[in-house]
C-alpha positions, 0 to 999 in steps of 0.5 A: 518573325510570324513562321518562327512564332508559330513554331511550337515550344518544342521546337523553338526549345530545340532551335537554341541548342542546335544553333549553339552545338553548331557554333560551338563545335570548332572550339570545342574540338580545339579544347579537347586536343588541348586537353588531351595533352595537358593530361599527358603533361601533368601524367608525366609530372606525376609519374616523374617529379612527385613521386620522386619528391615522395620517395625522397622524403621517405629516404630523409625520414628513413635516414632521421631514424636510422641516427635516433635508434643508433644514439638511443642504441648506444645510450641503452648499451652504455648501461649495461652489458649486452649479449653476444647475440644482442650487438650482433643483430643490432649491428646487422640491422643498423648497417643493413638499413644503411647501405639500402638508403645509399643504394636507394639515394643512387638509384633514385637521383642518376637518372634526374636531370636538370637542376637536381642532376647538377646537385647530385652530379657535383656535390659532396653527398655520396660522398658524405654518405660513404663516410657517415657508413663508416663511422657507423660501422666503426662504432658498432664493431666497437660496442659493447668492449672498447665503449670509449672508441665507439663514443668517438666515432659516434660523434664522429657520426653525428657531425656528418649526419650534420652534414648529410641533413642540408643535402637531403633539403637541397635536394628537395628545393632542386626538385621543387625547382624543376618542378616549377619550370615545368609547371610555367611551361604548361600554363604558357600553353594553356595561356594559348589555348585558354584566349583562342577557347574563351574567343571561339565560345563568346561568339558561340554566346553571343549567337546564342543569347541573341536567339534567345531573346528573339524567341523569349521575347515573342513567347513572353508576349502570348504569355504575359496575356495568359498571366494576366487573365489569370491573375484576374481570375484569381481576383475572382473575376470570372468574365475574363475572356482572352481572344485567339493568338497568333501564336504556338499551338501550346500557347493557344491550348494553354488560352483554350485550357484558361477558358474551361479552367475559369468555366470550372471555377464558377463550378467550383464556386457553387460546390465549395458553398456546399462543401464548407456547408459540409464542412462545417456539419463533419466538424460538428460530427467529430466534436461529438465523437470525440466527446463520445469517445472521451465519455467512453474512455471514461466509463471504460476506467469507471467500468474496469477500476470500480470497486463494485462488481458490475455486470451488464445483460443483455434484454434476455439477461443473458451476461455481455461483460462483467469488470475485475471487481466481478470476478475478485468477489464472485470468483467467476472469469468473464470467458466463464460466465458470458453468454451465461444467466445470472441464474448460476449466482444462485445461493436458494435463499430466496424463493420464487416470489422474491425474484418475481418482485425483483423482475416486477419492478425492474419492468415497472420501475426500470430499477430495482436495489436491495439485499440479496445473498448469492453463492460464490464460485468456490460454493460460498454464500455471501450477501450483497447489496446490488442495484440494477438498471435497465438501459433504454434506447431513444424509443424507450424500449430496454435495450441492456440492464446493468447490475451494480453491487458490493459484497457486504460480507464483512460490514454484516459481520461488524454489524452482528459483531457490534450487534452482539457487543450491544446486546449479547453479554461478553461473559456468558454469551447470553442476552444482556439486559438491554436486550431482555428489555427489547425482546421482553416488550415483544413479548408482552405486545404479542401475548397481549394480543394473543390473551396469554399469560408471560412470566418472568424470573429473576434470579440472583446467587446468594452470597455470590460477593463472598465467593468472589472475594475468596477466590478472585473475580476469574475464579467468580468468573468461571462461576458465573459461566457455569451457572449460565450453562446449567441455566441453559441447558434445562431451560433450552432454547425456547425461551429468553435466558439473558444476564442482566448484570453482575450474579443476576439472570432473568429467564422469560416464559412466552407462554405460561399455562398455568402458575404451577408450571412455572413453580416446576421450573423455578424449583428445577432450576434452584436444584439444578444451581445447587448442585456441586460445581468442580472448578479449580480443583475446588468443590463449590456449593452455590445457592440461588434467590428467585423472583418471579412476575407474571403477565399481566398479573404483576405488570403490563410493560417490561420494566414493571415486571423486572422491578416486581421481579426483583422486588419479589428475589430480595423477599426471597433472600431474605427468607434465607435464600434458595428459594423462589418467590411470587411478587405481591404487591405488599413487598413495596414497602420492604424493598423501599426500606432496604434500599434506603438501608443500603442509601444510608449504610454508606454513610453510617461510618461517615456520620458515626451511626454504628456502634460496638455491643460487648457481649461477655465470654465467661468461664464456666469452671471459673465462674469469671469474666474471661472476654468479651466479643464485639458485635457491631450495630447500627443506630439509624436515624428513622428506623433505630437500631437496626439488627446485624442479620438486616445490614450485614447482608447488605454490607457484603452485597455493596462491599462496605463490610471491609471499611466496617471491618477496619473500624471494628477492629480499632475501635474494638482494640482501643476500647480493650487498651482503655479497659486495660488502662483502667485495671480491668484484666480481661484476656481477649477481645474476640473481633468477626473478620470478614472474608473480604478483609482476610483476603487482602494481601497486608492482612497481617501487618494491618491487624499487627499496627492496629492493635500495637497502636491502640496499646495491646498485644496481638495475644490479647486479640482474637480474631473468628473467621467463618468455616465456609470461607476457610475452606473456600480456599484451605491452602491459602487460608492455613499460610494467613492463619499460621502467620496471624498465630506467629504474630501472637493472635489467637484464633477461632472458627466461626459457623463451625458445622456449616461447611464442609470440614475435612477433618485433616484440614480442621488438623492442620488450622493452627485454631484455638477455638470452635464456635459451633454454630447455633443451626 
């Protein structure tokens, strides 16, 4: 078997098919002839019997459908009278179809043989079809005129239909019997052929198996040796050696390949160690890169979605990239600024020294932050808070600059608004007391360092409370605004003018060359204020009292100067107002006494310190007392009897005048009632009515109620109202006076001649008496 074993694998695999082909040639030829005969028989069977069976089933279905349509049409005609055209059309269709079925069936079965031919020739199917066709024609001819006769023929046709149907089934059974006989004949012939062919195939198969076993045994022996060597190599047994085999060239080449493979494995082992080390380094680099990419994505997200504007420049200051917030804040798009420098944002509010300090901080410390004013694309200048940081590489060299900034316009506006609320008076817009004290403190420090004088002028409007009560708070607010405007126009912007509260104003002169200069300015301010004002159609006359203190003569600190100026202002008021007064040290005692009077007046009503003096009213012609005037006095526990010109102004300023007036009215009415009850005949009692009382909405009802409660008619009460108050609001005054007059009160105008009464109004006022002022 040596020569056979030394054949190549290709030749060994060719020998087996060649021998098998020669062995199988004879039975294959027989199989071919047998298959040709079977094919012819099957074609005949398909063309003759199977197709005939298909056509018989079609005819049976057409016959059944024809009978069903006949029954359906009869039922349809039975319920209505069809037209002639409809009857003729349906008759023709049914007659034509039954004739076609009979003709096709005859043509199909006349050429048949076997059982099918005998059944057709000896059976009664043709006669039944003829009879069925005759009954159908009878039905169709009698409809729709003779429905009853048509029904009898339809019953006959129905019976014939049920006789014809079994014949169709018998024909199908006969056809199946003929087909089965044909198939059995073919099967017997095929069995003989199959036995012959199987014997031939078996002999050829056994020959090929023997040859395959022989060759595979020779081949598998050599291959097992090679596979064993490969398995040992797979177990890292690199010392495996295969001796030369007396086998096919392919097996010998496989052995040589295994030896080369073993040598390659030894080389690969060394390379694998190197690759493992490289693989570990690569995995670490991949992890580092992924971490870096994640950080870059996060940084990019923060960069684009940050609410602060971000600008990145190179070391020369050229813009490389900006974020969305940069565009939103500045109005510049990225493509418009890339390659340019931040100079396009300059507002020109900062000098070159500012930018030199910025760059010095960046170069020395690597960062700068602070407030800077820049310009938007539309030219608007705005403030921003900016942080600039230098980016350095591994060698410490600066590569980029990152600038992060936020628009603080709204924040600065809020701060300015809050500062204005804190340091300015909302009514007049002037600085308030807080700003005055802070600014005055700074001015005094500067003046002390420069050895110069400072003057503080403290101004308070005279009888402003009366005006406010007479015309209302809105009118008083407009009056204060007008005074503030006049003072501002007079002093200009070089001096600090403030409203310290209520009707008080303060003026700081930071540089005083002489006291005479202060006197002249004070006189000019008072004259400006006293000029007539036109407010809401009313001519208003107002004056002011001013106190003046000097630095350093009257104090070295702001609170001391303010207090001393206030003291001097009260002295000016005591002098009748509409004047100014420099501070003097002896004024403190008077101010302290006034404060004590103000405090004591608040408790005077509760502790019964107020009392009334009654001044007789004499009729000179009859030389008899006709009434009295109630005059309030204050019996102070320390100062004794305090005259009204000392405490009435205080009461008007503090608002206590209304309470005092109510007490005076009730007490005076009660006294008059007591006198009348005692038989003392007096015509009237005169009571002073303050402006605050006169302005009350229920003044008429209250006065009337008090008079009757104390047992006197209102006609015995005379109310005195000052000319100044009545002329402040003449129309409203007339309305109230007429209401009082209607209730019976007597009315008098007090201090006549101190205001500017119009003769027309005097005629309209329902007055009983004018009291001319003694001045």
